[in-house]
Jmol script that loads the backbone (N, CA, C; Angstrom):
load data "model"
ATOM      1  N   MET A   1       4.065 -15.204   9.447  1.00  0.00           N
ATOM      2  CA  MET A   1       3.536 -16.362   8.989  1.00  0.00           C
ATOM      3  C   MET A   1       4.472 -17.401   9.452  1.00  0.00           C
ATOM      4  N   LEU A   2       4.007 -18.373  10.174  1.00  0.00           N
ATOM      5  CA  LEU A   2       4.750 -19.636  10.496  1.00  0.00           C
ATOM      6  C   LEU A   2       3.880 -20.973   9.116  1.00  0.00           C
ATOM      7  N   PHE A   3       4.804 -21.515   8.726  1.00  0.00           N
ATOM      8  CA  PHE A   3       4.205 -22.395   8.085  1.00  0.00           C
ATOM      9  C   PHE A   3       5.218 -24.101   8.120  1.00  0.00           C
ATOM     10  N   THR A   4       5.079 -25.192   7.488  1.00  0.00           N
ATOM     11  CA  THR A   4       6.134 -26.337   7.432  1.00  0.00           C
ATOM     12  C   THR A   4       5.694 -26.691   6.168  1.00  0.00           C
ATOM     13  N   SER A   5       7.286 -26.790   5.711  1.00  0.00           N
ATOM     14  CA  SER A   5       7.216 -27.554   4.399  1.00  0.00           C
ATOM     15  C   SER A   5       8.357 -28.178   4.230  1.00  0.00           C
ATOM     16  N   THR A   6       8.563 -29.297   3.628  1.00  0.00           N
ATOM     17  CA  THR A   6       9.387 -30.349   3.514  1.00  0.00           C
ATOM     18  C   THR A   6      10.048 -30.395   2.224  1.00  0.00           C
ATOM     19  N   GLU A   7       9.181 -29.134   1.228  1.00  0.00           N
ATOM     20  CA  GLU A   7       9.987 -29.207  -0.241  1.00  0.00           C
ATOM     21  C   GLU A   7      10.954 -28.295  -0.089  1.00  0.00           C
ATOM     22  N   LEU A   8      11.569 -27.384   0.748  1.00  0.00           N
ATOM     23  CA  LEU A   8      12.447 -26.555   1.002  1.00  0.00           C
ATOM     24  C   LEU A   8      13.753 -27.309   1.838  1.00  0.00           C
ATOM     25  N   ASN A   9      14.643 -26.808   0.842  1.00  0.00           N
ATOM     26  CA  ASN A   9      16.097 -27.615   1.528  1.00  0.00           C
ATOM     27  C   ASN A   9      16.739 -26.316   2.499  1.00  0.00           C
ATOM     28  N   SER A  10      17.570 -26.807   3.183  1.00  0.00           N
ATOM     29  CA  SER A  10      18.245 -26.074   4.209  1.00  0.00           C
ATOM     30  C   SER A  10      18.765 -24.545   3.690  1.00  0.00           C
ATOM     31  N   GLY A  11      19.490 -24.759   2.456  1.00  0.00           N
ATOM     32  CA  GLY A  11      19.765 -23.563   1.583  1.00  0.00           C
ATOM     33  C   GLY A  11      18.909 -22.657   1.476  1.00  0.00           C
ATOM     34  N   LYS A  12      17.846 -23.274   0.669  1.00  0.00           N
ATOM     35  CA  LYS A  12      16.656 -22.111   0.172  1.00  0.00           C
ATOM     36  C   LYS A  12      15.848 -21.464   1.867  1.00  0.00           C
ATOM     37  N   VAL A  13      15.613 -22.330   2.963  1.00  0.00           N
ATOM     38  CA  VAL A  13      14.949 -21.756   4.385  1.00  0.00           C
ATOM     39  C   VAL A  13      16.243 -20.770   4.695  1.00  0.00           C
ATOM     40  N   LEU A  14      17.612 -20.990   4.970  1.00  0.00           N
ATOM     41  CA  LEU A  14      18.458 -20.134   5.084  1.00  0.00           C
ATOM     42  C   LEU A  14      18.372 -19.040   4.316  1.00  0.00           C
ATOM     43  N   GLU A  15      18.099 -18.834   3.069  1.00  0.00           N
ATOM     44  CA  GLU A  15      18.256 -17.869   2.266  1.00  0.00           C
ATOM     45  C   GLU A  15      16.797 -17.010   2.514  1.00  0.00           C
ATOM     46  N   LEU A  16      15.911 -17.466   2.681  1.00  0.00           N
ATOM     47  CA  LEU A  16      14.439 -16.683   3.055  1.00  0.00           C
ATOM     48  C   LEU A  16      14.491 -16.044   4.814  1.00  0.00           C
ATOM     49  N   TYR A  17      15.173 -16.784   5.467  1.00  0.00           N
ATOM     50  CA  TYR A  17      15.356 -16.178   6.616  1.00  0.00           C
ATOM     51  C   TYR A  17      15.902 -14.889   6.732  1.00  0.00           C
ATOM     52  N   ARG A  18      17.084 -15.046   5.861  1.00  0.00           N
ATOM     53  CA  ARG A  18      18.344 -13.610   5.697  1.00  0.00           C
ATOM     54  C   ARG A  18      17.386 -12.727   4.813  1.00  0.00           C
ATOM     55  N   GLU A  19      16.624 -12.757   3.941  1.00  0.00           N
ATOM     56  CA  GLU A  19      15.481 -11.597   3.314  1.00  0.00           C
ATOM     57  C   GLU A  19      14.771 -11.309   4.423  1.00  0.00           C
ATOM     58  N   LYS A  20      14.399 -11.875   5.232  1.00  0.00           N
ATOM     59  CA  LYS A  20      12.952 -11.451   6.113  1.00  0.00           C
ATOM     60  C   LYS A  20      13.632 -10.895   7.226  1.00  0.00           C
ATOM     61  N   ASP A  21      15.032 -11.182   7.542  1.00  0.00           N
ATOM     62  CA  ASP A  21      15.968 -10.430   8.756  1.00  0.00           C
ATOM     63  C   ASP A  21      16.474  -9.076   7.973  1.00  0.00           C
ATOM     64  N   VAL A  22      16.576  -8.619   6.689  1.00  0.00           N
ATOM     65  CA  VAL A  22      17.058  -7.937   6.059  1.00  0.00           C
ATOM     66  C   VAL A  22      16.084  -6.668   6.428  1.00  0.00           C
ATOM     67  N   ILE A  23      14.697  -7.087   5.595  1.00  0.00           N
ATOM     68  CA  ILE A  23      13.698  -6.438   5.912  1.00  0.00           C
ATOM     69  C   ILE A  23      13.113  -5.903   7.262  1.00  0.00           C
ATOM     70  N   ASP A  24      13.379  -6.714   7.915  1.00  0.00           N
ATOM     71  CA  ASP A  24      13.150  -6.454   9.874  1.00  0.00           C
ATOM     72  C   ASP A  24      13.802  -5.293  10.270  1.00  0.00           C
ATOM     73  N   LYS A  25      15.407  -5.651  10.027  1.00  0.00           N
ATOM     74  CA  LYS A  25      16.371  -4.929  10.163  1.00  0.00           C
ATOM     75  C   LYS A  25      16.276  -3.047   9.662  1.00  0.00           C
ATOM     76  N   THR A  26      15.717  -3.389   8.314  1.00  0.00           N
ATOM     77  CA  THR A  26      15.513  -2.187   8.042  1.00  0.00           C
ATOM     78  C   THR A  26      14.346  -0.913   8.495  1.00  0.00           C
ATOM     79  N   PHE A  27      13.487  -2.040   8.335  1.00  0.00           N
ATOM     80  CA  PHE A  27      12.172  -1.364   9.195  1.00  0.00           C
ATOM     81  C   PHE A  27      12.616  -0.757  10.801  1.00  0.00           C
ATOM     82  N   SER A  28      13.355  -1.481  11.232  1.00  0.00           N
ATOM     83  CA  SER A  28      13.807  -1.290  12.340  1.00  0.00           C
ATOM     84  C   SER A  28      14.716   0.141  12.862  1.00  0.00           C
ATOM     85  N   LEU A  29      15.542  -0.052  11.490  1.00  0.00           N
ATOM     86  CA  LEU A  29      16.248   1.465  11.057  1.00  0.00           C
ATOM     87  C   LEU A  29      15.527   2.601  10.993  1.00  0.00           C
ATOM     88  N   MET A  30      14.351   2.413  10.247  1.00  0.00           N
ATOM     89  CA  MET A  30      13.691   3.402   9.840  1.00  0.00           C
ATOM     90  C   MET A  30      12.859   3.945  11.261  1.00  0.00           C
ATOM     91  N   LYS A  31      13.102   3.164  11.738  1.00  0.00           N
ATOM     92  CA  LYS A  31      11.796   3.649  13.342  1.00  0.00           C
ATOM     93  C   LYS A  31      12.635   4.334  13.899  1.00  0.00           C
ATOM     94  N   ASN A  32      14.210   3.721  14.268  1.00  0.00           N
ATOM     95  CA  ASN A  32      14.845   4.417  14.975  1.00  0.00           C
ATOM     96  C   ASN A  32      15.643   5.759  14.532  1.00  0.00           C
ATOM     97  N   HIS A  33      15.074   6.366  13.132  1.00  0.00           N
ATOM     98  CA  HIS A  33      15.646   7.283  12.654  1.00  0.00           C
ATOM     99  C   HIS A  33      14.268   7.800  12.368  1.00  0.00           C
ATOM    100  N   GLY A  34      13.528   8.115  12.688  1.00  0.00           N
ATOM    101  CA  GLY A  34      12.760   8.836  12.489  1.00  0.00           C
ATOM    102  C   GLY A  34      10.768   8.610  11.828  1.00  0.00           C
ATOM    103  N   LEU A  35      10.756   7.251  11.389  1.00  0.00           N
ATOM    104  CA  LEU A  35       9.684   6.648  11.343  1.00  0.00           C
ATOM    105  C   LEU A  35       8.806   6.301  12.455  1.00  0.00           C
ATOM    106  N   SER A  36       7.881   7.697  12.553  1.00  0.00           N
ATOM    107  CA  SER A  36       7.016   7.822  14.025  1.00  0.00           C
ATOM    108  C   SER A  36       5.781   7.156  13.282  1.00  0.00           C
ATOM    109  N   PRO A  37       4.736   6.482  14.544  1.00  0.00           N
ATOM    110  CA  PRO A  37       3.531   5.810  14.056  1.00  0.00           C
ATOM    111  C   PRO A  37       2.508   6.697  13.257  1.00  0.00           C
ATOM    112  N   LEU A  38       1.995   6.136  12.362  1.00  0.00           N
ATOM    113  CA  LEU A  38       1.072   6.814  11.615  1.00  0.00           C
ATOM    114  C   LEU A  38      -0.102   7.337  12.283  1.00  0.00           C
ATOM    115  N   ASN A  39      -0.118   8.677  12.452  1.00  0.00           N
ATOM    116  CA  ASN A  39      -1.413   9.320  12.791  1.00  0.00           C
ATOM    117  C   ASN A  39      -2.484  10.130  11.827  1.00  0.00           C
ATOM    118  N   THR A  40      -2.915   9.415  11.297  1.00  0.00           N
ATOM    119  CA  THR A  40      -3.780  10.556   9.934  1.00  0.00           C
ATOM    120  C   THR A  40      -5.424  10.308  10.135  1.00  0.00           C
ATOM    121  N   THR A  41      -6.045  11.353   9.565  1.00  0.00           N
ATOM    122  CA  THR A  41      -7.321  11.115   9.660  1.00  0.00           C
ATOM    123  C   THR A  41      -7.637  11.176   8.091  1.00  0.00           C
ATOM    124  N   LEU A  42      -7.348  11.725   7.673  1.00  0.00           N
ATOM    125  CA  LEU A  42      -7.260  11.802   6.036  1.00  0.00           C
ATOM    126  C   LEU A  42      -6.722  10.588   5.178  1.00  0.00           C
ATOM    127  N   LYS A  43      -7.725  10.278   4.157  1.00  0.00           N
ATOM    128  CA  LYS A  43      -7.053   9.426   3.338  1.00  0.00           C
ATOM    129  C   LYS A  43      -5.927   9.824   2.443  1.00  0.00           C
ATOM    130  N   SER A  44      -6.190  10.748   2.340  1.00  0.00           N
ATOM    131  CA  SER A  44      -4.874  11.691   1.176  1.00  0.00           C
ATOM    132  C   SER A  44      -3.413  11.891   2.185  1.00  0.00           C
ATOM    133  N   SER A  45      -3.623  11.704   3.216  1.00  0.00           N
ATOM    134  CA  SER A  45      -2.613  12.074   4.320  1.00  0.00           C
ATOM    135  C   SER A  45      -2.129  10.622   4.306  1.00  0.00           C
ATOM    136  N   THR A  46      -2.780   9.721   4.870  1.00  0.00           N
ATOM    137  CA  THR A  46      -2.365   8.573   4.635  1.00  0.00           C
ATOM    138  C   THR A  46      -1.460   8.145   3.423  1.00  0.00           C
ATOM    139  N   ARG A  47      -2.193   7.844   2.386  1.00  0.00           N
ATOM    140  CA  ARG A  47      -1.450   7.701   1.221  1.00  0.00           C
ATOM    141  C   ARG A  47      -0.477   8.278   1.112  1.00  0.00           C
ATOM    142  N   ALA A  48       0.028   9.336   1.402  1.00  0.00           N
ATOM    143  CA  ALA A  48       1.068  10.279   1.018  1.00  0.00           C
ATOM    144  C   ALA A  48       2.218  10.235   2.279  1.00  0.00           C
ATOM    145  N   ARG A  49       1.963   9.495   3.471  1.00  0.00           N
ATOM    146  CA  ARG A  49       2.977   9.211   4.530  1.00  0.00           C
ATOM    147  C   ARG A  49       3.167   7.603   3.974  1.00  0.00           C
ATOM    148  N   VAL A  50       2.341   6.692   3.585  1.00  0.00           N
ATOM    149  CA  VAL A  50       2.544   5.562   2.751  1.00  0.00           C
ATOM    150  C   VAL A  50       4.254   5.690   1.818  1.00  0.00           C
ATOM    151  N   LEU A  51       3.507   6.427   0.644  1.00  0.00           N
ATOM    152  CA  LEU A  51       4.222   6.858  -0.043  1.00  0.00           C
ATOM    153  C   LEU A  51       5.478   7.124   0.183  1.00  0.00           C
ATOM    154  N   LEU A  52       5.610   8.132   1.220  1.00  0.00           N
ATOM    155  CA  LEU A  52       6.796   8.744   1.663  1.00  0.00           C
ATOM    156  C   LEU A  52       7.839   7.362   2.410  1.00  0.00           C
ATOM    157  N   VAL A  53       7.224   6.800   3.085  1.00  0.00           N
ATOM    158  CA  VAL A  53       7.631   5.227   3.610  1.00  0.00           C
ATOM    159  C   VAL A  53       8.196   4.511   2.882  1.00  0.00           C
ATOM    160  N   TYR A  54       7.458   4.335   1.956  1.00  0.00           N
ATOM    161  CA  TYR A  54       8.147   3.409   0.980  1.00  0.00           C
ATOM    162  C   TYR A  54       9.509   3.701   0.354  1.00  0.00           C
ATOM    163  N   LEU A  55       9.436   5.139  -0.333  1.00  0.00           N
ATOM    164  CA  LEU A  55      10.476   5.360  -1.113  1.00  0.00           C
ATOM    165  C   LEU A  55      12.044   5.762   0.003  1.00  0.00           C
ATOM    166  N   GLY A  56      11.475   6.019   1.509  1.00  0.00           N
ATOM    167  CA  GLY A  56      12.474   5.919   2.453  1.00  0.00           C
ATOM    168  C   GLY A  56      13.135   4.705   2.202  1.00  0.00           C
ATOM    169  N   TYR A  57      11.953   3.377   2.284  1.00  0.00           N
ATOM    170  CA  TYR A  57      12.982   1.963   2.174  1.00  0.00           C
ATOM    171  C   TYR A  57      13.338   1.896   1.218  1.00  0.00           C
ATOM    172  N   LEU A  58      13.052   2.324  -0.238  1.00  0.00           N
ATOM    173  CA  LEU A  58      13.876   2.103  -1.469  1.00  0.00           C
ATOM    174  C   LEU A  58      15.420   2.760  -1.412  1.00  0.00           C
ATOM    175  N   LEU A  59      15.401   4.030  -0.924  1.00  0.00           N
ATOM    176  CA  LEU A  59      16.529   4.765  -0.186  1.00  0.00           C
ATOM    177  C   LEU A  59      17.436   3.849   0.298  1.00  0.00           C
ATOM    178  N   LEU A  60      16.862   3.152   1.237  1.00  0.00           N
ATOM    179  CA  LEU A  60      18.000   2.397   2.313  1.00  0.00           C
ATOM    180  C   LEU A  60      18.281   1.167   1.590  1.00  0.00           C
ATOM    181  N   SER A  61      17.417   0.257   0.950  1.00  0.00           N
ATOM    182  CA  SER A  61      17.669  -0.537  -0.113  1.00  0.00           C
ATOM    183  C   SER A  61      18.824  -0.404  -0.885  1.00  0.00           C
ATOM    184  N   LEU A  62      18.675   1.093  -1.616  1.00  0.00           N
ATOM    185  CA  LEU A  62      19.720   1.361  -2.798  1.00  0.00           C
ATOM    186  C   LEU A  62      21.295   1.278  -2.029  1.00  0.00           C
ATOM    187  N   LEU A  63      21.137   2.162  -0.730  1.00  0.00           N
ATOM    188  CA  LEU A  63      22.169   2.576   0.109  1.00  0.00           C
ATOM    189  C   LEU A  63      22.922   1.003   0.250  1.00  0.00           C
ATOM    190  N   ARG A  64      21.839   0.012   0.967  1.00  0.00           N
ATOM    191  CA  ARG A  64      22.773  -1.153   1.166  1.00  0.00           C
ATOM    192  C   ARG A  64      23.004  -2.105   0.052  1.00  0.00           C
ATOM    193  N   ILE A  65      22.577  -1.837  -1.076  1.00  0.00           N
ATOM    194  CA  ILE A  65      23.476  -2.566  -2.095  1.00  0.00           C
ATOM    195  C   ILE A  65      24.538  -1.732  -2.671  1.00  0.00           C
ATOM    196  N   LYS A  66      24.776  -0.515  -2.853  1.00  0.00           N
ATOM    197  CA  LYS A  66      26.027   0.139  -2.882  1.00  0.00           C
ATOM    198  C   LYS A  66      27.161   0.198  -1.832  1.00  0.00           C
ATOM    199  N   LEU A  67      26.700  -0.199  -0.486  1.00  0.00           N
ATOM    200  CA  LEU A  67      27.622  -0.874   0.433  1.00  0.00           C
ATOM    201  C   LEU A  67      28.080  -1.805   0.385  1.00  0.00           C
ATOM    202  N   ASN A  68      27.497  -2.739  -0.282  1.00  0.00           N
ATOM    203  CA  ASN A  68      27.901  -4.063  -0.620  1.00  0.00           C
ATOM    204  C   ASN A  68      28.567  -4.828   0.624  1.00  0.00           C
ATOM    205  N   LYS A  69      28.098  -4.812   1.568  1.00  0.00           N
ATOM    206  CA  LYS A  69      28.523  -5.278   2.757  1.00  0.00           C
ATOM    207  C   LYS A  69      29.656  -4.991   3.379  1.00  0.00           C
ATOM    208  N   ASP A  70      30.642  -4.025   2.933  1.00  0.00           N
ATOM    209  CA  ASP A  70      31.783  -3.472   3.057  1.00  0.00           C
ATOM    210  C   ASP A  70      31.309  -2.653   4.379  1.00  0.00           C
ATOM    211  N   ILE A  71      30.231  -1.948   4.651  1.00  0.00           N
ATOM    212  CA  ILE A  71      30.171  -1.657   5.991  1.00  0.00           C
ATOM    213  C   ILE A  71      28.304  -1.690   6.189  1.00  0.00           C
ATOM    214  N   SER A  72      27.938  -1.583   7.237  1.00  0.00           N
ATOM    215  CA  SER A  72      26.737  -1.698   7.624  1.00  0.00           C
ATOM    216  C   SER A  72      25.620  -0.709   7.503  1.00  0.00           C
ATOM    217  N   LEU A  73      24.756  -1.017   6.823  1.00  0.00           N
ATOM    218  CA  LEU A  73      23.764   0.425   6.906  1.00  0.00           C
ATOM    219  C   LEU A  73      23.638   1.029   7.680  1.00  0.00           C
ATOM    220  N   GLU A  74      23.312   0.417   9.157  1.00  0.00           N
ATOM    221  CA  GLU A  74      22.995   1.182  10.400  1.00  0.00           C
ATOM    222  C   GLU A  74      24.503   1.960  10.608  1.00  0.00           C
ATOM    223  N   LYS A  75      25.725   1.360  10.316  1.00  0.00           N
ATOM    224  CA  LYS A  75      26.969   2.278  10.498  1.00  0.00           C
ATOM    225  C   LYS A  75      27.448   3.383   9.677  1.00  0.00           C
ATOM    226  N   ALA A  76      26.814   3.124   8.339  1.00  0.00           N
ATOM    227  CA  ALA A  76      26.966   3.822   7.340  1.00  0.00           C
ATOM    228  C   ALA A  76      26.085   5.141   7.743  1.00  0.00           C
ATOM    229  N   ILE A  77      24.845   5.008   8.148  1.00  0.00           N
ATOM    230  CA  ILE A  77      23.875   6.063   8.525  1.00  0.00           C
ATOM    231  C   ILE A  77      24.146   6.631   9.900  1.00  0.00           C
ATOM    232  N   THR A  78      25.044   6.102  10.728  1.00  0.00           N
ATOM    233  CA  THR A  78      25.429   6.802  11.836  1.00  0.00           C
ATOM    234  C   THR A  78      26.085   7.896  11.984  1.00  0.00           C
ATOM    235  N   ARG A  79      27.244   7.493  10.564  1.00  0.00           N
ATOM    236  CA  ARG A  79      28.658   7.905  10.324  1.00  0.00           C
ATOM    237  C   ARG A  79      28.101   8.979   9.647  1.00  0.00           C
ATOM    238  N   LEU A  80      26.886   8.876   8.459  1.00  0.00           N
ATOM    239  CA  LEU A  80      26.843  10.175   7.794  1.00  0.00           C
ATOM    240  C   LEU A  80      25.942  11.282   8.405  1.00  0.00           C
ATOM    241  N   SER A  81      25.281  10.570   9.294  1.00  0.00           N
ATOM    242  CA  SER A  81      24.082  11.543  10.262  1.00  0.00           C
ATOM    243  C   SER A  81      24.840  12.749  10.741  1.00  0.00           C
ATOM    244  N   GLU A  82      26.490  12.496  11.092  1.00  0.00           N
ATOM    245  CA  GLU A  82      27.355  13.442  11.948  1.00  0.00           C
ATOM    246  C   GLU A  82      27.498  14.441  11.292  1.00  0.00           C
ATOM    247  N   VAL A  83      27.554  14.444   9.424  1.00  0.00           N
ATOM    248  CA  VAL A  83      27.979  15.119   8.562  1.00  0.00           C
ATOM    249  C   VAL A  83      27.188  16.620   8.919  1.00  0.00           C
ATOM    250  N   ARG A  84      27.921  17.924   9.166  1.00  0.00           N
ATOM    251  CA  ARG A  84      27.340  19.009   8.908  1.00  0.00           C
ATOM    252  C   ARG A  84      27.975  19.823   8.138  1.00  0.00           C
ATOM    253  N   GLU A  85      26.803  21.046   7.940  1.00  0.00           N
ATOM    254  CA  GLU A  85      27.144  22.309   7.016  1.00  0.00           C
ATOM    255  C   GLU A  85      27.094  23.333   8.016  1.00  0.00           C
ATOM    256  N   VAL A  86      28.136  24.313   7.987  1.00  0.00           N
ATOM    257  CA  VAL A  86      27.830  25.704   8.299  1.00  0.00           C
ATOM    258  C   VAL A  86      27.156  26.445   7.158  1.00  0.00           C
ATOM    259  N   VAL A  87      25.771  27.408   7.526  1.00  0.00           N
ATOM    260  CA  VAL A  87      25.357  28.135   6.525  1.00  0.00           C
ATOM    261  C   VAL A  87      25.863  29.363   7.592  1.00  0.00           C
ATOM    262  N   TYR A  88      26.282  30.474   6.388  1.00  0.00           N
ATOM    263  CA  TYR A  88      26.653  31.533   7.421  1.00  0.00           C
ATOM    264  C   TYR A  88      25.813  32.797   6.881  1.00  0.00           C
ATOM    265  N   LYS A  89      25.238  33.942   7.172  1.00  0.00           N
ATOM    266  CA  LYS A  89      24.138  34.820   7.367  1.00  0.00           C
ATOM    267  C   LYS A  89      24.480  35.611   5.761  1.00  0.00           C
ATOM    268  N   ASP A  90      25.686  35.417   5.040  1.00  0.00           N
ATOM    269  CA  ASP A  90      25.701  36.215   3.483  1.00  0.00           C
ATOM    270  C   ASP A  90      25.381  35.106   2.869  1.00  0.00           C
ATOM    271  N   GLY A  91      24.872  33.761   3.465  1.00  0.00           N
ATOM    272  CA  GLY A  91      24.522  32.825   2.075  1.00  0.00           C
ATOM    273  C   GLY A  91      25.390  31.560   1.997  1.00  0.00           C
ATOM    274  N   SER A  92      26.968  32.318   2.489  1.00  0.00           N
ATOM    275  CA  SER A  92      27.930  31.148   1.741  1.00  0.00           C
ATOM    276  C   SER A  92      28.011  29.813   2.867  1.00  0.00           C
ATOM    277  N   ARG A  93      28.617  28.686   2.609  1.00  0.00           N
ATOM    278  CA  ARG A  93      28.482  27.783   3.255  1.00  0.00           C
ATOM    279  C   ARG A  93      29.865  26.805   3.251  1.00  0.00           C
ATOM    280  N   THR A  94      30.100  25.997   4.724  1.00  0.00           N
ATOM    281  CA  THR A  94      31.281  25.535   4.472  1.00  0.00           C
ATOM    282  C   THR A  94      30.684  24.253   5.275  1.00  0.00           C
ATOM    283  N   ARG A  95      31.652  23.220   5.083  1.00  0.00           N
ATOM    284  CA  ARG A  95      31.608  21.911   6.196  1.00  0.00           C
ATOM    285  C   ARG A  95      32.698  21.505   6.453  1.00  0.00           C
ATOM    286  N   PRO A  96      32.644  21.498   7.983  1.00  0.00           N
ATOM    287  CA  PRO A  96      33.850  21.144   9.271  1.00  0.00           C
ATOM    288  C   PRO A  96      34.254  19.938   8.105  1.00  0.00           C
ATOM    289  N   GLU A  97      36.138  19.644   8.443  1.00  0.00           N
ATOM    290  CA  GLU A  97      35.797  18.615   7.846  1.00  0.00           C
ATOM    291  C   GLU A  97      36.104  16.938   8.305  1.00  0.00           C
ATOM    292  N   LEU A  98      35.613  16.225   7.321  1.00  0.00           N
ATOM    293  CA  LEU A  98      34.905  14.710   7.398  1.00  0.00           C
ATOM    294  C   LEU A  98      36.572  14.166   8.306  1.00  0.00           C
ATOM    295  N   THR A  99      35.429  13.185   8.897  1.00  0.00           N
ATOM    296  CA  THR A  99      36.274  11.916   9.385  1.00  0.00           C
ATOM    297  C   THR A  99      36.975  10.865   8.414  1.00  0.00           C
ATOM    298  N   ASN A 100      38.055  10.320   8.641  1.00  0.00           N
ATOM    299  CA  ASN A 100      38.008   9.268   7.965  1.00  0.00           C
ATOM    300  C   ASN A 100      37.048   8.215   7.519  1.00  0.00           C
ATOM    301  N   GLU A 101      36.555   8.103   8.456  1.00  0.00           N
ATOM    302  CA  GLU A 101      35.376   7.105   8.262  1.00  0.00           C
ATOM    303  C   GLU A 101      34.166   7.665   7.602  1.00  0.00           C
ATOM    304  N   GLN A 102      34.025   8.845   7.232  1.00  0.00           N
ATOM    305  CA  GLN A 102      32.786   9.889   6.928  1.00  0.00           C
ATOM    306  C   GLN A 102      32.948   9.504   5.382  1.00  0.00           C
ATOM    307  N   LYS A 103      34.611   9.914   5.042  1.00  0.00           N
ATOM    308  CA  LYS A 103      35.278   9.998   3.942  1.00  0.00           C
ATOM    309  C   LYS A 103      34.779   8.734   3.011  1.00  0.00           C
ATOM    310  N   ALA A 104      35.338   7.556   4.103  1.00  0.00           N
ATOM    311  CA  ALA A 104      35.483   6.139   3.289  1.00  0.00           C
ATOM    312  C   ALA A 104      34.002   5.660   2.829  1.00  0.00           C
ATOM    313  N   THR A 105      32.997   6.224   3.830  1.00  0.00           N
ATOM    314  CA  THR A 105      31.543   5.880   3.539  1.00  0.00           C
ATOM    315  C   THR A 105      30.836   6.543   2.277  1.00  0.00           C
ATOM    316  N   LEU A 106      31.428   7.555   2.460  1.00  0.00           N
ATOM    317  CA  LEU A 106      31.260   8.822   0.967  1.00  0.00           C
ATOM    318  C   LEU A 106      31.783   8.367  -0.127  1.00  0.00           C
ATOM    319  N   GLU A 107      33.299   7.543  -0.308  1.00  0.00           N
ATOM    320  CA  GLU A 107      33.398   7.262  -1.169  1.00  0.00           C
ATOM    321  C   GLU A 107      32.960   5.989  -1.793  1.00  0.00           C
ATOM    322  N   LYS A 108      32.735   5.332  -1.090  1.00  0.00           N
ATOM    323  CA  LYS A 108      31.901   3.873  -0.918  1.00  0.00           C
ATOM    324  C   LYS A 108      30.615   4.399  -1.864  1.00  0.00           C
ATOM    325  N   LEU A 109      30.013   5.341  -1.376  1.00  0.00           N
ATOM    326  CA  LEU A 109      29.011   5.818  -1.805  1.00  0.00           C
ATOM    327  C   LEU A 109      28.916   6.435  -3.697  1.00  0.00           C
ATOM    328  N   LYS A 110      29.981   6.719  -3.624  1.00  0.00           N
ATOM    329  CA  LYS A 110      30.484   7.549  -4.912  1.00  0.00           C
ATOM    330  C   LYS A 110      30.292   8.817  -4.854  1.00  0.00           C
ATOM    331  N   MET A 111      29.953   9.614  -3.431  1.00  0.00           N
ATOM    332  CA  MET A 111      29.677  11.069  -3.368  1.00  0.00           C
ATOM    333  C   MET A 111      30.472  11.688  -2.773  1.00  0.00           C
ATOM    334  N   LEU A 112      31.943  11.277  -2.930  1.00  0.00           N
ATOM    335  CA  LEU A 112      32.945  12.430  -2.729  1.00  0.00           C
ATOM    336  C   LEU A 112      34.112  12.337  -4.027  1.00  0.00           C
TER     337      LEU A 112
END
end "model"
wireframe off; spacefill off
backbone 0.3
color backbone group
């Protein structure tokens, strides 16, 4: 939405623009990591999909808050998307050694 207002000072305009930018970048990130177009015919399927997208957005927002500008959300997701776990036939599991960047990201999120 475009509008003109002389009631906002330059600081407030910049703040609003940055908030918009965060939302735009988050939706772009979601789209690039699995958010596909909504192709449903049932109302219940559409509602479920919207709920899942909303929950995904909340999780990304929580990650962004925890990262606190130390690491960008995009960089953190890229780093963590490379973490793997090996599951053996007997059900045991192991995780290959993490890189220093992955460790730093997980420590920032208090997950290590």
